[in-house]
C-alpha distance (Angstrom), angle and dihedral (degrees) to the residues before:
residue distance angle dihedral
X1 . . .
X2 3.85 . .
X3 3.76 112.5 .
X4 3.86 116.1 -123.0
X5 3.83 118.8 -160.1
X6 3.82 91.3 -161.1
X7 3.80 114.2 71.0
X8 3.79 128.3 177.0
X9 3.75 117.5 -125.9
X10 3.75 117.8 -133.7
X11 3.84 124.5 -172.6
X12 3.77 114.2 -146.9
X13 3.84 117.2 -145.3
X14 3.79 132.6 177.0
X15 3.81 95.5 -96.0
X16 3.76 104.0 23.7
X17 3.78 146.2 -1.7
X18 3.83 123.2 -127.3
X19 3.79 140.1 169.3
X20 3.81 112.7 -77.9
X21 3.70 103.1 -116.1
X22 3.80 96.1 -160.4
X23 3.80 92.0 61.0
X24 3.79 110.8 17.1
X25 3.81 92.9 175.0
X26 3.79 138.2 24.0
X27 3.76 122.0 -158.0
X28 3.82 115.8 -146.7
X29 3.77 133.8 172.7
X30 3.87 125.4 -147.2
X31 3.83 90.7 -106.8
X32 3.84 88.6 59.2
X33 3.86 87.2 60.1
X34 3.75 102.4 46.7
X35 3.82 89.8 107.7
X36 3.72 140.8 -3.4
X37 3.79 89.7 -103.7
X38 3.80 92.3 53.0
X39 3.87 88.7 50.4
X40 3.79 92.1 49.3
X41 3.83 91.4 47.9
X42 3.87 91.4 50.7
X43 3.80 93.5 47.4
X44 3.85 99.2 39.9
X45 3.87 95.9 90.8
X46 3.84 90.8 42.0
X47 3.81 99.2 54.1
X48 3.84 98.0 43.3
X49 3.73 92.6 102.8
X50 3.81 98.3 35.0
X51 3.83 119.5 116.4
X52 3.84 115.9 -109.8
X53 3.76 107.1 -88.7
X54 3.78 145.5 107.1
X55 3.78 116.7 -80.6
X56 3.78 137.0 -165.9
X57 3.70 130.7 -160.4
X58 3.79 109.9 -147.8
X59 3.84 132.9 -161.9
X60 3.75 120.2 -126.5
X61 3.81 88.1 -100.8
X62 3.86 88.5 64.2
X63 3.89 94.5 -109.6
X64 3.72 117.4 136.0
X65 3.89 109.3 -108.4
X66 3.76 99.7 -176.0
X67 3.88 137.2 -15.7
X68 3.83 126.5 -150.0
X69 3.75 140.2 168.7
X70 3.84 125.2 -126.3
X71 3.80 120.5 -157.4
X72 3.89 123.7 170.7
X73 3.82 91.1 -10.4
X74 3.75 97.0 -54.6
X75 3.84 133.1 97.6
X76 3.79 104.0 -111.5
X77 3.84 99.4 176.4
X78 3.79 136.7 14.3
X79 3.88 121.1 -157.9
X80 3.74 120.8 -155.8
X81 3.82 92.6 169.3
X82 3.75 129.5 55.8
X83 3.73 114.0 -112.1
X84 3.84 90.6 -154.4
X85 3.86 102.8 47.2
X86 3.79 98.3 19.9
X87 3.85 90.7 -132.8
X88 3.79 123.2 130.7
X89 3.73 120.5 -106.9
X90 3.79 115.5 -122.5
X91 3.81 90.6 -103.0
X92 3.80 90.1 68.7
X93 3.92 88.1 70.2
X94 3.78 90.1 57.1
X95 3.76 96.9 43.0
X96 3.84 95.4 53.2
X97 3.83 94.2 49.3
């Protein structure tokens, strides 16, 4: 998998998912993804004002790169594996290296 620094932010709602207009893109470096803790530290200032919801960061190909949950302005959970298909998201390859 080729690493992409620019990822599209998608907000998941009960009936649909759509691009998050407040932050259309997030820019991450590989060192921001070396662990879940590093990812949360990088994102903590960014998500402070985001509404409570589930979010996905997607690659330009449309594949989900990582999924996370925001509650009260903090990331409460990070998902590196799909709960529907059981397959790892591409971020799992980076986090285990």
